[in-house]
N, C-alpha and C positions, 0 to 999 in steps of 0.2 A: 140158183148159183150165178147165172149171168148178171142178174140185178145186183147181187152182193159184190161181185168182182168189180163191176163198173162203178158202183157207188164208192167202194174203197179207193179205186183209182182216181175218181173225181175228187174225193176228199183229200187225198194225198197231193194231187196236183194243185188243188185250191190252196192248201197250206203252203206249198212251195211258192205259188204265185203271190200269196199275201206277204210272205217274208222275203220277197226278192229285193235286191239292192237296186237293180236297174231292169229295164224291160228288154234287154238284148236277146234273151233266150225265147221270147215270145210265148211264155207260159200261159197266157190268156187263151190262145188258140187251143192248147191242150186241154184246158179247163172246159172250154165250150164243147170240144169233142166228147170228153168223158161225161159231162153233165147231159149232153144231148142223148148219148147212148143210155144213160141211166133213166132218163125220162121215157125213152122208147121201151126199155125193158120193164119199167113200172107199168106202163099202159098194157104191155103184153101180159104181165102178171095179173092185172085186173081182169082182163078178158079170159085168161086161163082159169082164174078162180071162179068166175061166173059160170064157166062151163063145167068144172070139176067139183066145185064146192069143197067138202072136207077132204076129198082125195088129193087136192092140191098140196096139202101139207104132209103127205106121205108118198113122196116120189120113189120110184124104183132106183136102185143103185146105178143101173145103166143110164137112166135118164139124168141122174145127177152128174155122172162123169161126162156125158155128152154136153150138158149145160156148162160144166166147168171148162171144157175145151172150147166151146163157143165163146164164153166170156173172156177167156185168155186170148182167143183169136181176135176178138173185138178190141181188146186193149192193145195187142200187138199192131193191129192195123192203124189204130189211132196214133200210136207212137211212130209208125212209119210215115204217116201223113204229116205229122208234126215235124219229123226229122227232115223230110224232103222240103217242106216249107221253110224250115230253118236254113237248110243248105242253099236254097234258092235266094233267100233274103240276104244271107251271109252278113249278119250285122257286125261282126268283128273283122271282116275282110280276110279271114283265114283261107277260104277256098280260092279267092283271087290271088292271094300271095303264093299259095302252093302251085297254082297253075302258071303263074309268071316265072316262078323258080324252075319249074319243069321245062318251060320253053327255052330258057336261057342256056 
């Protein structure tokens, strides 16, 4: 489940990155985060398959739920990292304008 969730997030972010009008949202960073997580989970799946063989394809319901929570947590963490990076870079100057407005 973790692999599927991160691969879907990587594909969606890549489609958004490819169809962008400008690079102000820094979607490339988000793509790298998701594709990196996808590669990590793919390697994990290879090693888990080597250990479990056919049992890999019949996980227990509890294991699937735990994997889904982990996959969603990884996606949420990547989105938080991307958002913090976006707020620090502030490509449109929105944060600076809001801070100046608040001080005045």
